[in-house]
C-alpha positions in Angstrom: -82.5 83.8 -1.0 -81.1 86.0 -3.8 -81.8 86.0 -7.5 -78.6 83.9 -8.0 -80.0 81.3 -5.6 -83.3 81.2 -7.5 -81.4 80.6 -10.8 -79.1 78.0 -9.3 -82.1 76.0 -8.1 -83.9 76.3 -11.4 -80.8 75.2 -13.4 -80.8 72.0 -11.4 -84.5 71.4 -11.3 -84.9 72.0 -15.1 -82.1 69.4 -15.8 -79.8 72.0 -17.4 -77.4 71.1 -14.6 -77.0 67.6 -13.1 -79.2 65.8 -15.7 -80.4 62.6 -14.1 -82.2 61.2 -17.1 -81.1 59.0 -20.0 -83.5 59.7 -22.9 -85.8 62.4 -24.4 -89.0 60.7 -23.1 -87.7 61.0 -19.5 -86.8 64.6 -20.0 -90.2 65.5 -21.4 -92.0 63.5 -18.7 -90.0 65.3 -16.0 -90.9 68.7 -17.5 -94.6 67.7 -17.9 -94.8 69.6 -21.2 -92.2 71.6 -23.3 -93.2 74.4 -25.7 -92.5 73.2 -29.2 -93.9 75.4 -31.9 -90.3 76.0 -33.2 -89.5 72.3 -33.8 -85.8 72.6 -34.4 -85.4 74.7 -31.2 -87.7 72.4 -29.3 -85.3 69.5 -30.1 -82.4 71.6 -28.9 -84.3 72.3 -25.7 -84.2 68.6 -25.0 -80.6 68.3 -26.2 -79.6 71.1 -23.8 -80.8 68.9 -21.0 -79.5 65.6 -22.4 -75.7 65.6 -23.0 -74.7 63.1 -25.7 -77.9 63.2 -27.7 -78.0 65.1 -31.0 -80.7 66.5 -33.3 -81.0 63.3 -35.3 -81.4 61.2 -32.1 -84.2 63.3 -30.8 -85.9 63.4 -34.3 -85.9 59.6 -34.3 -87.4 59.5 -30.8 -90.2 61.8 -32.0 -90.9 59.8 -35.1 -91.2 56.7 -33.1 -93.8 58.3 -30.9 -92.0 58.2 -27.6 -92.7 61.9 -27.4 -95.7 63.6 -29.0 -96.5 67.1 -30.2 -99.9 68.7 -29.8 -101.7 71.8 -28.6 -102.5 72.1 -24.9 -102.0 74.4 -21.9 -102.0 78.1 -23.1 -102.4 76.8 -25.9 -99.5 76.4 -28.2 -97.6 73.4 -29.6 -96.0 71.3 -26.8 -93.9 68.2 -26.5 -95.6 65.7 -24.1 -95.3 62.0 -23.4 -98.0 59.4 -24.3 -98.4 58.8 -20.6 -99.3 62.5 -19.8 -101.1 63.7 -23.0 -104.7 62.5 -22.0 -105.0 64.0 -18.6 -103.3 67.3 -19.7 -105.8 67.6 -22.6 -108.7 66.8 -20.2 -107.5 69.5 -17.8 -106.7 72.3 -20.2 -109.0 71.7 -23.2 -112.1 73.3 -21.5 -110.5 76.7 -21.0 -108.9 76.6 -24.5 -112.2 75.9 -26.1 -113.9 78.6 -24.1 -111.2 81.1 -25.1 -111.6 80.1 -28.8 -115.4 80.4 -28.8 -115.4 83.8 -30.6 -113.2 82.3 -33.4 -115.5 79.3 -33.7 -118.5 81.5 -34.2 -116.6 83.8 -36.6 -115.8 80.7 -38.7 -119.3 79.1 -38.4 -118.0 76.1 -36.5 -120.2 74.4 -33.9 -120.3 71.1 -32.1 -122.1 69.3 -35.0 -119.4 70.4 -37.5 -116.6 69.5 -35.1 -118.0 66.1 -34.6 -118.3 65.5 -38.3 -114.7 66.7 -38.9 -113.4 64.5 -36.1 -115.1 61.5 -37.7 -113.6 62.2 -41.1 -110.1 62.8 -39.7 -110.3 59.6 -37.6 -111.4 57.5 -40.6 -108.6 59.0 -42.8 -105.9 58.1 -40.2 -107.1 54.8 -38.9 -104.7 51.8 -39.2 -101.5 53.8 -38.7 -102.2 55.9 -41.8 -100.2 59.0 -41.0 -101.1 62.0 -43.1 -100.0 65.6 -43.6 -102.3 68.5 -42.9 -102.6 69.1 -46.7 -103.8 65.5 -47.2 -106.3 65.8 -44.3 -107.5 69.1 -45.7 -108.3 67.3 -49.0 -110.2 64.6 -47.1 -112.4 67.3 -45.4 -113.0 69.1 -48.7 -114.1 65.8 -50.4 -116.7 65.7 -47.6 -117.9 69.2 -48.6 -116.4 70.8 -45.5 -114.8 74.2 -46.0 -111.3 73.8 -44.6 -109.0 76.8 -45.4 -106.9 79.2 -43.4 -108.0 80.0 -39.9 -110.9 77.6 -40.2 -108.7 74.7 -41.0 -106.4 75.5 -38.0 -109.4 75.6 -35.7 -110.7 72.3 -37.0 -107.3 70.6 -36.5 -106.8 72.1 -33.0 -110.2 71.0 -31.9 -109.5 67.4 -33.0 -106.3 67.5 -30.9 -108.2 68.9 -27.9 -110.9 66.3 -28.3 -108.2 63.6 -28.0 -108.8 62.4 -31.6 -105.4 63.2 -33.2 -101.9 64.0 -32.3 -98.5 64.1 -34.1 -97.3 61.3 -36.3 -93.8 60.8 -37.7 -92.4 63.4 -40.0 -92.3 62.7 -43.8 -89.1 64.4 -44.7 -89.6 67.9 -43.3 -93.4 67.6 -43.4 -95.3 67.0 -40.2 -98.1 64.3 -40.1 -101.0 63.6 -37.8 -101.9 60.2 -36.2 -104.8 58.9 -34.2 -104.2 59.5 -30.5 -105.4 56.1 -29.4 -102.8 54.5 -31.8 -99.9 56.6 -30.4 -100.9 56.8 -26.8 -102.8 53.9 -25.2 -105.5 54.7 -22.7 -104.2 55.5 -19.2 -105.9 56.0 -15.8 -107.7 59.4 -15.9 -107.6 62.0 -13.1 -110.5 63.9 -11.7 -110.1 67.6 -12.3 -109.0 68.1 -8.6 -106.5 65.3 -9.0 -105.1 66.7 -12.2 -104.8 70.2 -10.7 -102.8 68.7 -7.8 -100.6 66.7 -10.2 -99.7 69.6 -12.5 -99.0 71.8 -9.5 -96.8 69.3 -7.8 -94.8 68.5 -10.9 -94.5 72.2 -11.9 -92.9 73.3 -8.7 -90.7 70.1 -8.6 -89.2 70.7 -12.1 -89.4 74.5 -12.3 -89.1 75.8 -8.8 -88.5 78.2 -7.2 -91.6 79.7 -8.9 -94.8 81.4 -7.9 -98.5 80.5 -8.3 -98.7 83.3 -10.9 -95.9 81.6 -12.8 -97.8 78.4 -12.8 -101.0 80.1 -13.9 -99.1 81.9 -16.8 -97.5 78.6 -17.9 -100.6 76.4 -17.7 -103.4 78.8 -18.6 -105.3 77.7 -15.5 -106.8 80.2 -13.0 -105.0 81.3 -9.9 -107.8 80.3 -7.5 -107.8 76.6 -8.5 -104.0 76.5 -8.4 -103.8 78.0 -5.0 -106.2 75.3 -3.7 -104.0 72.6 -5.3 -100.8 74.1 -3.9 -102.3 73.9 -0.4 -102.1 70.1 -0.7 -98.3 70.0 -1.4 -96.3 67.9 1.0 -93.7 69.2 3.5 -91.0 68.4 0.9 -91.9 71.8 -0.7 -90.4 74.9 0.8 -92.0 78.3 0.6 -90.1 81.6 0.7 -91.4 85.1 0.4 -89.0 87.3 -1.6 -89.9 90.9 -2.3 -93.6 90.2 -1.5 -93.8 87.1 -3.8 -94.1 83.6 -2.4 -91.8 81.1 -4.2 -92.4 77.3 -3.9 -89.7 74.7 -4.6 -88.1 71.5 -3.5 -84.6 72.5 -2.2 -81.7 70.9 -4.2 -78.0 71.1 -4.1 -76.0 70.9 -7.4 -73.3 68.2 -7.5 -71.9 69.7 -10.7 -68.8 71.7 -9.8 -68.3 72.8 -13.4 -70.1 76.1 -13.9 -70.0 75.8 -17.7 -73.5 74.4 -17.6 -74.8 77.8 -16.6 -73.9 79.3 -19.9 -75.8 78.3 -23.0 -77.6 79.3 -26.2 -81.2 79.4 -25.1 -83.6 77.6 -27.4 -86.4 79.7 -28.7 -89.3 79.7 -26.2 -87.4 77.5 -23.8 -88.9 76.5 -20.5 -86.1 78.2 -18.7 -87.6 81.5 -19.8 -91.2 80.7 -20.7 -92.1 78.9 -17.4 -92.1 82.2 -15.5 -94.4 85.3 -15.8 -91.9 87.2 -13.6 -88.5 87.0 -15.2 -86.7 89.5 -13.1 -84.3 86.8 -11.7 -82.9 86.3 -15.2 -81.6 89.7 -15.9 -81.0 93.3 -14.8 -83.1 95.1 -17.3 -81.4 98.5 -16.4 -78.1 97.3 -17.9 -79.5 96.7 -21.3 -80.2 99.2 -24.1 -83.2 99.2 -26.4 -82.0 96.3 -28.5 -81.5 94.1 -25.4 -84.9 94.9 -24.0 -86.5 94.2 -27.4 -84.8 90.8 -27.6 -85.8 89.8 -24.1 -89.4 90.9 -24.8 -89.4 88.5 -27.8 -88.5 85.6 -25.4 -86.2 83.9 -28.0 -82.7 83.9 -29.4 -81.2 84.7 -26.0 -77.8 83.8 -24.5 -77.5 82.9 -20.8 -74.0 83.4 -19.3 -73.5 82.2 -15.7 -77.2 81.9 -15.2 -78.1 85.4 -16.4 -79.4 86.7 -19.8 -76.4 88.4 -21.4 -77.0 88.6 -25.1 -78.8 87.2 -28.2 -77.8 84.7 -30.9 -78.9 83.9 -34.4 -78.2 80.9 -36.5 -77.8 80.7 -40.3 -77.7 77.4 -42.2 -75.7 77.2 -45.4 -75.7 73.8 -47.0 -74.8 71.4 -44.2 -73.1 74.0 -42.0 -74.6 76.1 -39.2 -73.2 79.5 -38.6 -73.8 81.2 -35.2 -73.8 85.0 -34.7 -73.8 86.4 -31.2 -74.3 89.8 -29.7 -73.8 90.7 -26.1 -76.1 93.3 -24.4 -73.3 94.6 -22.2 -69.5 94.5 -22.1 -68.5 91.0 -21.1 -65.2 89.8 -19.5 -62.9 87.5 -21.4 -64.1 84.6 -19.2 -67.7 85.2 -20.1 -66.8 85.6 -23.8 -65.1 82.2 -23.6 -68.2 80.8 -22.0 -70.3 81.9 -25.1 -67.7 80.3 -27.4 -68.1 77.0 -25.5 -71.9 77.3 -25.7 -71.6 77.8 -29.5 -69.5 74.6 -29.7 -72.1 72.7 -27.7 -74.9 73.7 -30.0 -72.9 72.9 -33.1 -72.1 69.5 -31.7 -75.8 68.9 -31.1 -76.8 69.9 -34.7 -73.9 68.1 -36.4 -74.0 65.0 -34.3 
């Protein structure tokens, strides 16, 4: 198995090629969770995997609550489905809270204060009352709770991790919060062992070929626990050792004979890049100058051509128009330059509907 084989498998498994799903909720469910701190780019990450859907369509799906946005895994903002949010929070909240303990102490936040804040937030949001962070900050201040800057961010994240709040519909360009139990009905909960097996099985299904270290990097979970979970994977999963690293995946064959799917403008922090600690299959770093290496290190604004990172892109919005500027890291053939032009058109179609 060569790097090109690894990328070909990932393109299919990540639904960038041969998409088999019909709506954003199915895409997010398949991917388990999708990084979403850059909201516009997170919508494009879904659109890249869902031909025929545009930015407005996905925004509507988000506002309806078919997909949610919250902090989990490493943590950062992620899209997740109502069906998966609870067990993912239960699995990843403990290590996130442990990693945040220093900042809790620094901001004089303890269990008693978090409980009080959670109660205030819950009361403010009950009955489908979706409020912005600013409105909830005011509710906390009326209760004589200091809620500014980093302290406010920690209070809100803790309420998410405690399964009290999650995303509500946007009000214009403003994000709101909602009560989790009003957006995501209770589901069957996993034991920790069951949850580890579930996240391991689904990660290697939708992102393979990948390594245990990739899964640990993506999830924030420790390697020892994930190795134990991987030992329970069925015979459907293949294991290959390549340059001393064991890759795990379910073998697939692409039915898509059109190679254009392998060239695209990569959404910022997209799972095609962010799912892997080792990104060596994506590019030949020796080919790139300092500018290229800097762009890759930033993990965003990248262009993939025929499955390999080949350049960077930047968008500028003027009025209702989107302008794309691209820069190749190396000299590209006319065929590859044309592939980038097609990728630009695909993104413009997504934004403009």
